[in-house]
MITORVEX-840138 format. One line per 5 residues: for each residue z, x, y of N, C-alpha, C. Coordinates in steps of 0.2 Angstrom, whole numbers, always signed. Layout:
# residues N
Z:X:Y:Z:X:Y:Z:X:Y ~ ...
***
This chain:
# residues 154
+87:+51:+10:+82:+56:+9:+75:+54:+12 ~ +72:+60:+14:+65:+59:+17:+60:+61:+13 ~ +54:+58:+14:+48:+60:+10:+42:+61:+15 ~ +38:+66:+13:+32:+67:+17:+26:+65:+13 ~ +21:+61:+16:+15:+58:+13:+10:+58:+19
+4:+61:+18:-1:+60:+23:+1:+62:+30 ~ +5:+67:+31:+7:+69:+38:+12:+64:+41 ~ +15:+60:+37:+20:+55:+39:+26:+56:+35 ~ +32:+56:+39:+38:+57:+36:+42:+50:+36 ~ +44:+48:+30:+47:+42:+28:+54:+43:+27
+58:+38:+29:+65:+37:+27:+67:+30:+24 ~ +69:+30:+18:+70:+23:+15:+77:+22:+14 ~ +82:+24:+18:+89:+25:+17:+92:+18:+15 ~ +89:+12:+17:+92:+6:+15:+89:+3:+9 ~ +84:+7:+6:+81:+4:-1:+86:+5:-7
+85:+1:-12:+89:+2:-18:+87:+8:-22 ~ +81:+8:-23:+78:+14:-27:+71:+16:-24 ~ +70:+22:-24:+63:+25:-22:+60:+29:-27 ~ +54:+28:-29:+50:+32:-33:+44:+35:-29 ~ +44:+41:-28:+38:+44:-25:+33:+46:-30
+28:+43:-31:+23:+44:-37:+18:+49:-35 ~ +18:+54:-40:+13:+59:-40:+6:+56:-43 ~ +1:+59:-40:-6:+57:-43:-6:+58:-50 ~ -8:+53:-54:-9:+54:-61:-3:+53:-65 ~ +3:+51:-62:+9:+50:-65:+9:+44:-70
+5:+39:-69:+5:+33:-73:+1:+34:-79 ~ -3:+40:-80:-7:+41:-86:-14:+42:-84 ~ -18:+44:-88:-25:+46:-87:-29:+40:-85 ~ -33:+40:-80:-37:+35:-78:-34:+30:-73 ~ -27:+29:-73:-24:+25:-69:-23:+28:-62
-25:+24:-57:-23:+26:-50:-17:+23:-48 ~ -13:+27:-44:-7:+24:-42:-6:+24:-34 ~ -1:+20:-32:+1:+20:-25:+6:+26:-24 ~ +7:+27:-18:+12:+33:-16:+19:+32:-18 ~ +21:+26:-16:+28:+24:-17:+29:+18:-21
+35:+17:-25:+37:+11:-28:+44:+11:-25 ~ +45:+5:-21:+52:+4:-18:+55:-2:-21 ~ +60:-1:-25:+63:-6:-28:+69:-9:-24 ~ +68:-16:-23:+74:-19:-19:+77:-24:-24 ~ +82:-28:-21:+86:-32:-26:+81:-38:-28
+77:-41:-24:+72:-46:-26:+65:-45:-26 ~ +63:-38:-25:+56:-37:-25:+55:-29:-26 ~ +48:-28:-28:+46:-21:-29:+40:-20:-24 ~ +41:-15:-19:+36:-14:-14:+32:-8:-16 ~ +25:-10:-16:+20:-4:-18:+18:-2:-11
+19:+4:-10:+17:+7:-3:+11:+12:-4 ~ +6:+11:-1:+0:+16:-1:-1:+19:+6 ~ -1:+25:+6:-1:+28:+13:-8:+32:+14 ~ -12:+31:+19:-18:+34:+20:-17:+37:+27 ~ -18:+44:+28:-19:+47:+34:-26:+48:+36
-28:+48:+42:-35:+49:+44:-35:+52:+51 ~ -39:+57:+51:-42:+60:+57:-49:+59:+58 ~ -52:+55:+53:-59:+53:+53:-60:+47:+57 ~ -67:+45:+57:-69:+40:+60:-66:+33:+57 ~ -63:+29:+62:-60:+23:+60:-64:+18:+56
-70:+18:+57:-74:+13:+53:-75:+15:+46 ~ -74:+21:+44:-74:+23:+37:-68:+21:+34 ~ -63:+21:+37:-56:+19:+34:-55:+11:+34 ~ -60:+8:+37:-60:+0:+37:-66:-2:+33 ~ -69:+2:+29:-75:+0:+25:-73:-4:+19
-78:-7:+16:-77:-10:+9:-75:-5:+4 ~ -77:+1:+4:-75:+6:-1:-68:+7:+0 ~ -65:+8:+6:-58:+9:+6:-54:+3:+4 ~ -56:-3:+6:-53:-9:+3:-53:-9:-4 ~ -59:-8:-7:-59:-8:-15:-54:-2:-18
-54:+4:-15:-49:+9:-17:-42:+6:-17 ~ -40:+3:-11:-34:+0:-11:-32:-5:-16 ~ -37:-9:-17:-36:-15:-22:-35:-11:-29 ~ -39:-6:-31:-39:-3:-37:-32:+0:-38 ~ -29:+3:-33:-23:+6:-33:-17:+1:-35
-18:-5:-31:-13:-10:-33:-14:-13:-40 ~ -20:-14:-42:-21:-16:-49:-18:-12:-54 ~ -20:-5:-53:-18:+0:-58:-10:+0:-58 ~ -7:+0:-52:+0:+1:-52:+3:-5:-55 ~ +0:-11:-54:+3:-17:-57:+2:-17:-65
-3:-14:-67:-4:-13:-74:+1:-9:-77 ~ +3:-3:-74:+8:+1:-76:+15:-2:-76 ~ +16:-6:-71:+23:-10:-71:+23:-15:-76 ~ +17:-18:-77:+17:-23:-83:+18:-20:-90 ~ +15:-14:-91:+16:-11:-97:+23:-8:-98
+27:-7:-93:+34:-5:-94:+39:-11:-93 ~ +36:-17:-93:+40:-23:-92:+44:-23:-85 ~ +41:-21:-80:+44:-21:-73:+41:-25:-68 ~ +39:-32:-70:+36:-36:-66:+39:-43:-65 ~ +46:-43:-66:+50:-49:-65:+51:-51:-58
+51:-46:-54:+52:-47:-46:+46:-48:-43 ~ +46:-51:-37:+40:-52:-33:+37:-45:-31 ~ +31:-44:-31:+27:-38:-29:+24:-39:-22 ~ +26:-34:-18:+23:-34:-11:+19:-27:-11 ~ +13:-28:-8:+9:-22:-7:+8:-21:+0
+9:-14:+2:+8:-12:+9:+3:-6:+9 ~ -2:-7:+12:-7:-2:+13:-6:+1:+21 ~ -3:+6:+22:-2:+9:+28:-7:+14:+30 ~ -11:+13:+35:-16:+18:+37:-14:+21:+44 ~ -14:+27:+44:-12:+30:+50:-18:+32:+54
-20:+28:+59:-25:+29:+63:-23:+33:+69 ~ -25:+39:+70:-23:+43:+75:-27:+43:+81 ~ -30:+37:+82:-34:+36:+88:-33:+28:+90 ~ -35:+27:+96:-34:+20:+99:-40:+16:+98 ~ -45:+18:+93:-51:+14:+92:-50:+8:+88
-44:+7:+85:-43:+1:+81:-40:-5:+85 ~ -41:-11:+84:-38:-16:+87:-35:-21:+82 ~ -31:-25:+84:-27:-30:+79:-32:-34:+75 ~ -37:-37:+79:-42:-41:+75:-46:-38:+70 ~ -48:-31:+71:-51:-28:+65:-46:-27:+59
-40:-25:+61:-35:-24:+56:-34:-30:+52 ~ -34:-36:+55:-33:-43:+52:-39:-44:+47 ~ -45:-43:+50:-51:-44:+45:-50:-40:+39 ~ -48:-34:+39:-48:-30:+34:-42:-32:+29 ~ -37:-34:+32:-31:-36:+28:-33:-42:+24
-37:-47:+27:-40:-53:+24:-44:-51:+18 ~ -48:-45:+19:-52:-43:+13:-48:-40:+8 ~ -43:-36:+10:-38:-34:+5:-35:-39:+1 ~ -33:-44:+4:-30:-50:+0:-35:-53:-4 ~ -41:-54:-2:-46:-57:-6:-47:-53:-12
-48:-46:-12:-49:-42:-17:-43:-42:-22 ~ -37:-43:-20:-31:-44:-24:-31:-50:-29 ~ -35:-55:-26:-36:-61:-30:-41:-61:-35 ~ -45:-56:-35:-51:-56:-40:-56:-50:-38 ~ -59:-48:-43:-64:-43:-42:-71:-44:-45
-76:-42:-42:-83:-42:-45:-85:-49:-47 ~ -83:-54:-43:-85:-61:-45:-80:-64:-50 ~ -75:-61:-52:-70:-64:-56:-63:-65:-53 ~ -61:-71:-53:-54:-73:-50:-49:-72:-55 ~ -44:-68:-53:-38:-67:-58:-34:-74:-59
-32:-75:-65:-28:-80:-67:-20:-79:-65 ~ -19:-73:-64:-12:-71:-62:-12:-69:-55 ~ -8:-71:-50:-7:-69:-44:-2:-63:-44 ~ -4:-57:-46:+0:-51:-47:+3:-48:-41 ~ +0:-49:-35:+4:-47:-29:+5:-53:-25
+11:-54:-23:+13:-60:-20:+12:-60:-12 ~ +13:-54:-10:+12:-53:-2:+8:-46:-1 ~ +4:-46:+3:+0:-40:+5:-1:-39:+12 ~ +0:-32:+14:-1:-31:+21:-6:-24:+22 ~ -10:-24:+27:-13:-18:+29:-11:-17:+36
-8:-12:+37:-5:-10:+44:-6:-3:+46 ~ -6:-2:+52:-5:+4:+55:+2:+6:+56 ~ +3:+12:+59:+10:+15:+59:+14:+10:+64 ~ +12:+8:+70:+15:+4:+74:+17:-3:+71 ~ +12:-6:+68:+14:-12:+65:+19:-12:+59
+18:-6:+55:+23:-5:+50:+30:-5:+52 ~ +31:-1:+58:+38:-1:+61:+40:-8:+63 ~ +36:-12:+65:+38:-19:+67:+39:-23:+61 ~ +35:-23:+56:+35:-28:+51:+41:-26:+46 ~ +42:-19:+45:+47:-17:+40:+52:-12:+44
+56:-15:+48:+61:-11:+52:+66:-7:+48 ~ +67:-9:+41:+72:-6:+37:+70:+1:+35 ~ +63:+2:+36:+60:+9:+34:+58:+12:+40 ~ +60:+19:+40:+58:+23:+46:+52:+27:+44 ~ +47:+28:+49:+41:+32:+48:+40:+36:+55
+38:+42:+54:+36:+46:+60:+31:+51:+58 ~ +27:+52:+63:+21:+57:+62:+24:+64:+62 ~ +21:+68:+57:+23:+75:+57:+16:+79:+58 ~ +16:+83:+64:+10:+86:+65:+10:+94:+64
***
């Protein structure tokens, strides 16, 4: 089955279970990621951002904070339904439709995302609720996660 999100078409044919989450599905006030991908030994939280806007805006602290908030709220939801026994992996996929981005810039923002997942507003979390986190563009997503297919839909 294929899914469209932010002008990207995804096929998760090798995944055990896919949940395409609608905004607000987790309840009032909780922000959610776009997909929950349940595998045998992990649950992947996939957030997809499409952009035709300026790259620097999509790599700002505000965007990183929004990504952290979606991961935290999704974890809260999973915790409340007792679905956190498996490793949680968070993938934030940003579709930069421009060549202004370079690997070093993506790596710096990825480090900021990982730091945000370890704690917020000066507080360090006692629980490492996300075990692995990635901030990737479409090309890196294809390399890092070859079991999932993604293509641009224009």
